[in-house]
C-alpha positions as CSV (number, residue, x, y, z in Angstrom):
1,M,-8.7,22.1,-12.7
2,H,-5.7,21.8,-15.0
3,D,-5.5,24.0,-18.1
4,P,-3.7,22.0,-20.8
5,G,-3.2,25.2,-22.9
6,S,-1.3,26.9,-20.2
7,H,2.0,25.1,-20.8
8,G,4.5,26.6,-23.1
9,V,6.5,24.7,-25.7
10,F,9.6,24.4,-23.5
11,K,7.7,23.1,-20.5
12,R,5.9,20.7,-22.8
13,V,9.1,19.4,-24.5
14,G,10.7,18.9,-21.0
15,A,7.6,17.0,-19.8
16,A,7.6,14.9,-22.9
17,L,11.3,14.0,-22.5
18,A,10.5,13.1,-18.9
19,L,7.6,10.9,-20.0
20,R,5.0,13.0,-18.1
21,C,1.3,13.7,-18.6
22,P,0.3,16.1,-21.4
23,R,-2.2,17.9,-19.3
24,C,-0.5,18.5,-16.0
25,C,3.1,17.8,-17.1
26,K,3.7,16.1,-13.7
27,G,2.2,12.6,-13.6
28,A,4.1,9.6,-15.0
29,V,2.7,8.1,-18.2
30,W,4.4,4.7,-17.7
31,R,4.2,2.5,-14.7
32,A,6.5,-0.2,-16.0
33,P,8.2,-1.1,-19.3
34,F,5.4,-1.4,-21.9
35,R,2.7,-0.8,-19.3
36,M,1.0,2.6,-19.3
37,H,-1.0,4.0,-16.5
38,R,-4.7,4.0,-17.5
39,A,-4.9,7.6,-16.2
40,C,-2.5,10.2,-14.9
41,P,-1.8,9.6,-11.2
42,V,-1.8,13.4,-10.6
43,C,-4.7,14.9,-12.7
44,E,-6.5,11.7,-13.5
45,L,-6.5,12.4,-17.3
46,V,-7.4,9.1,-19.1
47,Y,-4.5,8.6,-21.6
48,E,-6.2,6.6,-24.3
49,R,-8.6,9.3,-25.6
50,E,-10.5,6.9,-28.0
51,P,-10.1,3.4,-29.4
52,G,-7.1,3.4,-31.7
53,Y,-5.9,6.7,-30.3
54,F,-2.2,5.7,-30.3
55,T,-2.3,4.7,-34.0
56,G,-0.9,8.2,-34.7
57,A,2.0,7.5,-32.4
58,M,3.4,5.3,-35.2
59,Y,4.2,8.4,-37.1
60,A,6.1,9.8,-34.1
61,S,7.9,6.5,-33.7
62,Y,8.9,6.6,-37.4
63,F,10.2,10.2,-37.0
64,I,12.2,9.2,-33.9
65,G,13.8,6.2,-35.7
66,I,14.7,8.3,-38.7
67,F,16.0,11.2,-36.6
68,V,18.3,8.9,-34.5
69,T,19.6,6.7,-37.3
70,I,20.2,9.2,-40.2
71,P,23.3,10.7,-38.6
72,V,24.8,7.3,-38.3
73,W,23.9,6.4,-41.9
74,F,25.4,9.6,-43.3
75,T,28.6,9.2,-41.1
76,M,29.1,5.6,-42.3
77,L,28.2,6.5,-45.9
78,F,30.6,9.5,-46.1
79,S,33.4,7.5,-44.4
80,G,33.2,5.0,-47.2
81,A,31.4,2.1,-45.6
82,A,29.7,-0.4,-47.9
83,L,25.9,-0.7,-48.1
84,A,25.7,-4.0,-46.2
85,P,27.4,-2.7,-43.0
86,I,25.3,0.5,-43.1
87,L,22.1,-1.6,-43.3
88,I,23.2,-4.0,-40.5
89,V,24.0,-1.1,-38.2
90,A,20.8,0.8,-39.1
91,I,18.6,-2.3,-38.6
92,G,20.4,-3.1,-35.3
93,M,19.8,0.5,-34.1
94,V,16.1,0.3,-35.0
95,V,15.7,-3.0,-33.1
96,A,17.7,-1.8,-30.1
97,L,15.8,1.6,-29.9
98,T,12.3,0.2,-30.5
99,P,11.5,0.0,-26.7
100,V,12.6,3.6,-26.2
101,S,10.9,4.8,-29.3
102,F,7.7,3.0,-28.3
103,H,7.6,4.9,-25.0
104,Y,8.5,8.3,-26.3
105,S,6.3,8.1,-29.4
106,R,3.2,7.6,-27.3
107,V,4.1,10.5,-25.0
108,F,5.1,12.8,-27.9
109,W,1.8,12.0,-29.6
110,M,-0.2,12.9,-26.6
111,H,1.7,16.2,-26.1
112,I,1.4,17.1,-29.8
113,D,-2.4,16.4,-29.6
114,C,-2.7,18.3,-26.4
115,Y,-0.8,21.3,-27.7
116,F,-2.9,21.6,-30.9
117,N,-6.3,20.5,-29.3
118,P,-6.1,21.7,-25.6
119,K,-9.9,21.8,-25.3
120,T,-10.2,18.0,-25.8
121,F,-7.9,17.5,-22.8
122,E,-9.9,19.7,-20.3
123,A,-12.1,16.8,-19.3
124,T,-10.7,13.8,-17.4
125,E,-12.6,11.3,-19.4
126,P,-12.8,11.7,-23.2
127,S,-16.2,12.6,-24.4
128,S,-18.1,9.8,-26.1
129,V,-19.5,10.5,-29.5
């Protein structure tokens, strides 16, 4: 049995960056671009905990987009660039980084949820209400 609460913050961050399972921190979450495993190949945790579970990942995706693009905005702004080039570069970055952001936002969302609600990740299948 895997204890999801036994992983420290550093191990969890490393597992999230490696796109690994939030419970065992070993199994791959993605099997192909834009195709998640239904469950962890190592510990068999079902990734989608409930219908609409990954809606919260939109917040993580937004944070990733802002975190990555703000340094570029500020660099261009303080170097004297006009607003149009700043917007073009920012929009281009968001479009280019969307696939990466999509993958990481789902994994980060699961890890955040598992960190704060480890009891809900003890069972392989989510409990039906």
